[in-house]
C-alpha positions in Angstrom: 0.0 0.0 0.1 2.9 2.3 1.0 4.7 1.5 -2.3 1.4 2.4 -4.1 1.2 5.8 -2.6 4.8 6.5 -3.0 4.5 5.6 -6.8 1.4 7.8 -7.1 3.3 10.6 -5.4 6.2 10.2 -8.0 3.9 10.2 -10.7 2.0 13.2 -9.6 5.6 15.1 -9.1 6.6 14.3 -12.6 3.3 15.4 -14.1 3.9 18.8 -12.3 7.4 19.2 -13.4 6.2 18.4 -16.9 3.4 20.9 -16.9 5.9 23.7 -15.3 8.3 22.8 -18.1 5.7 23.3 -20.9 4.4 26.6 -19.2 8.1 27.8 -19.1 8.6 27.0 -22.7 5.4 28.9 -23.7 6.4 31.9 -21.8 10.0 31.9 -23.1 8.4 31.5 -26.6 6.1 34.7 -25.8 9.2 36.7 -24.8 11.3 35.5 -27.8 8.6 36.9 -29.9 8.3 40.0 -28.0 12.0 40.8 -28.0 13.4 39.2 -31.1 10.9 41.3 -33.1 11.3 44.1 -30.8 7.7 44.4 -29.6 8.9 45.1 -26.1 11.1 48.1 -27.2 10.5 51.7 -26.5 9.4 52.1 -30.4 6.3 50.1 -29.4 5.8 50.7 -25.5 5.8 54.6 -26.3 3.8 54.5 -29.6 1.2 56.9 -29.9 -0.8 54.9 -32.3 -1.0 51.9 -29.5 -1.9 54.4 -27.1 -4.7 56.1 -29.2 -6.0 52.3 -29.5 -6.1 51.7 -26.0 -7.7 54.7 -25.1 -10.4 55.4 -27.6 -13.4 52.9 -28.1 -12.4 51.1 -31.3 -14.9 48.3 -32.2 -14.6 45.9 -35.0 -11.6 44.7 -36.8 -8.0 46.5 -37.2 -5.9 45.6 -40.1 -2.3 46.7 -39.7 1.3 46.2 -41.0 2.5 45.1 -37.6 -0.6 43.3 -36.1 1.5 41.5 -33.6 2.6 44.7 -31.9 -0.8 46.0 -31.8 -2.1 42.7 -30.3 0.7 42.6 -27.7 0.3 46.1 -26.5 -3.7 46.5 -26.9 -4.9 43.1 -25.9 -7.8 40.6 -27.3 -10.2 43.2 -27.1 -9.7 44.5 -30.4 -9.7 41.7 -33.5 -6.3 42.4 -35.2 -5.6 41.3 -38.9 -2.3 41.5 -40.7 -1.7 43.3 -44.0 1.4 44.3 -45.4 0.8 45.8 -49.1 -1.6 48.7 -49.6 -2.5 47.1 -52.9 -4.3 44.2 -50.8 -6.3 46.6 -48.7 -9.5 47.7 -50.4 -10.4 44.0 -51.4 -9.7 42.5 -48.2 -11.5 45.1 -46.3 -14.5 45.1 -48.4 -14.6 41.3 -47.9 -14.3 41.9 -44.2 -17.2 44.3 -44.0 -19.5 41.9 -45.9 -18.8 38.9 -44.0 -18.7 40.4 -40.6 -20.9 43.5 -41.0 -18.5 45.4 -38.3 -16.5 48.5 -38.9 -13.0 47.8 -40.3 -10.1 50.0 -39.5 -6.4 50.3 -40.9 -3.8 51.2 -38.5 -0.6 51.8 -40.6 2.6 52.3 -38.8 4.9 54.7 -40.9 8.7 53.9 -41.4 8.4 50.2 -40.9 10.1 48.0 -43.5 7.9 45.8 -45.4 8.6 42.4 -45.6 6.2 41.3 -48.6 6.2 44.2 -50.6 10.1 44.2 -51.9 11.7 47.3 -53.2 9.4 49.9 -51.6 8.7 51.4 -48.1 4.8 52.1 -48.0 3.9 55.2 -46.0 0.9 57.1 -44.8 0.7 59.1 -48.1 0.2 55.5 -50.0 -2.9 54.8 -48.1 -4.4 58.3 -48.5 -4.8 57.8 -52.1 -7.6 55.2 -51.5 -10.8 57.3 -51.2 -12.5 54.4 -49.4 -10.0 55.0 -46.5 -11.3 57.8 -44.1 -8.5 59.2 -41.9 -9.3 59.1 -38.1 -6.2 60.1 -36.7 -2.8 61.3 -37.8 -0.4 60.2 -35.1 3.4 60.6 -34.5 4.2 57.0 -36.0 1.4 56.3 -38.3 -2.1 56.8 -39.0 -5.6 55.2 -38.2 -8.1 54.9 -40.9 -11.7 53.7 -41.4 -12.9 51.8 -44.3 -15.9 53.3 -46.2 -17.4 51.4 -49.1 -19.2 54.6 -50.3 -16.6 57.4 -50.4 -18.2 60.9 -51.0 -15.4 61.9 -53.3 -12.1 61.4 -54.9 -8.9 60.7 -52.7 -7.1 63.6 -51.3 -3.6 62.1 -50.0 -2.9 65.5 -47.8 -6.7 66.0 -46.4 -5.7 65.2 -42.9 -2.2 67.1 -43.1 -4.0 70.2 -44.3 -6.4 70.3 -41.7 -3.8 69.8 -39.0 -1.6 72.6 -40.5 -4.3 74.9 -40.6 -5.4 74.1 -36.9 -1.8 74.4 -36.0 -0.9 77.7 -37.8 -4.0 79.5 -36.5 -2.4 79.4 -33.0 0.5 81.7 -31.7 4.2 80.1 -32.4 6.6 80.3 -29.5 9.2 81.6 -32.3 9.0 83.0 -35.8 11.9 82.3 -38.3 12.6 80.5 -41.4 10.5 77.8 -39.6 7.9 79.0 -37.4 8.0 76.8 -34.1 4.9 75.8 -32.2 4.7 74.1 -28.6 2.1 71.1 -28.8 2.0 69.4 -25.6 5.5 67.9 -25.0 6.4 68.7 -28.7 7.9 71.3 -30.5 6.3 71.4 -34.2 8.4 73.2 -36.9 6.2 74.5 -39.9 7.1 76.5 -43.0 5.1 77.6 -46.1 6.4 77.8 -48.7 8.7 75.0 -48.3 11.1 73.7 -50.5 13.4 70.5 -50.5 16.3 72.6 -49.7 14.6 73.8 -46.4 14.2 70.2 -45.4 18.0 69.0 -46.1 19.7 71.1 -43.4 20.2 69.6 -39.8 18.1 71.0 -37.0 19.8 71.8 -33.8 17.8 71.9 -30.5 19.5 72.7 -27.3 17.2 72.2 -24.1 18.5 74.2 -21.1 16.9 72.6 -17.8 16.1 74.7 -14.7 18.1 72.1 -12.9 21.5 70.9 -14.5 21.3 67.9 -12.4 18.6 66.6 -15.0 21.4 66.4 -17.6 23.5 63.5 -18.2 26.7 63.8 -16.6 28.7 64.4 -19.8 26.3 67.3 -20.7 26.5 69.3 -17.4 29.7 71.0 -18.6 27.7 72.4 -21.3 24.6 73.4 -19.7 22.1 71.9 -22.2 20.7 68.7 -23.7 21.7 68.4 -27.5 18.6 67.0 -29.4 19.6 67.6 -32.9 17.7 65.9 -35.6 16.9 65.6 -39.3 13.7 66.2 -41.0 13.3 62.5 -41.2 10.5 60.2 -40.4 8.5 62.8 -38.6 8.8 65.6 -41.4 5.8 65.8 -43.8 5.8 67.8 -47.1 2.4 68.6 -48.8 1.1 71.5 -50.9 4.3 73.4 -50.5 4.1 73.3 -47.1 6.4 71.2 -44.6 6.3 70.2 -40.8 8.4 68.2 -38.7 8.2 67.5 -34.8 10.8 67.2 -32.1 9.9 65.7 -28.6 10.9 67.8 -25.5 12.3 66.0 -22.2 10.0 65.7 -19.3 12.1 67.8 -17.0 11.4 71.6 -16.2 13.0 73.7 -19.0 14.5 77.2 -18.6 14.8 78.1 -22.3 15.2 76.4 -25.7 17.8 77.4 -28.5 16.8 76.0 -32.0 17.5 76.5 -35.6 19.2 74.8 -38.6 22.7 74.5 -39.7 24.9 73.1 -42.3 28.2 71.4 -41.4 31.1 73.6 -42.4 28.9 76.5 -43.3 27.4 77.4 -40.0 23.9 78.3 -38.8 21.0 79.1 -41.2 18.8 80.7 -38.7 18.5 80.6 -34.8 16.0 81.3 -32.2 16.0 81.5 -28.5 13.0 81.2 -26.2 11.1 80.1 -23.1 9.4 76.8 -23.2 6.1 78.4 -23.5 4.8 82.0 -24.2 
C-alpha cells in the first residue's frame, strides 16, 4: 500500500514538473517573439498609435502592417488582422465588412520596413490615395483610417495633413523664423510655407536648457544643455508647398530653448532662443 502511494506521488510530481516545463517553454516563446521582433522596445511601448487604440473605443476589426505589436500592446479586446501591401487593402477590407458587418479600420505604422512588398517602403501617403479609407487620426508614428465602401469624393492624400496644419498655424508660435516653431504638449512643431526640398535638408539643432542641471546626463553638464539635434526625417511631412516636422522635448522643467538649422562647415542658417512656452 505504501509503495502504491509512493508511486502515485512520484507520478504526480513528474506530471507537475512536466506541466511547469511546458509552461516555461510557452512563456519563453512569448518573450522571444516580443524581444526578437522588438515588440517590447521603447518604439512600441511609447507608440502614440498604440496608445490611441488603447484609449479610444475602437470596435470591429483593425488591419495593420504590424498586427503582432498591436495585439501585444492592446490585448485581445480588438480583433487584429495582418496586412503588408496597400494594394491588398481595399479588396480585403471590403470582404471583411461584407462577411462580418462590423466596422473595419487600418492602423498603418510609418517607417516600418515591409517584408512582403520588396523594393518599396509604403508610408501614410500610400494609404491616403484610396478614397475608401477615411482618416480618423494622424499620429506621431502612423495613421488610423476607417474603411467606407461608399466614399463621398475622390481621394485627397493630404486632407488630414492640411487640416492639422491649418489648425496648428491658427495658434501663436513660440518663435517665428525661417521655420515657425509651435509648442504642442511635449512636442515642438516646426512649420514652413512655402517650403522647398532645400529647406528640409539642413540639420535642425535643438538645445534644451533645464532649470536644474542635475537633470542632464553627466557628460552634458559642462555644456549646460541637452543636445537633441535631428533631421527632417520620419516625422517630417511635405505637402501643398508646406512642410512640418516634430521634436519631442524632455520631461524635466525647462528654463529656455535654443533651436534652428545649420549646415556642417557653413554654419547656422537661422536661430531662435525662447522660453518653453509664451
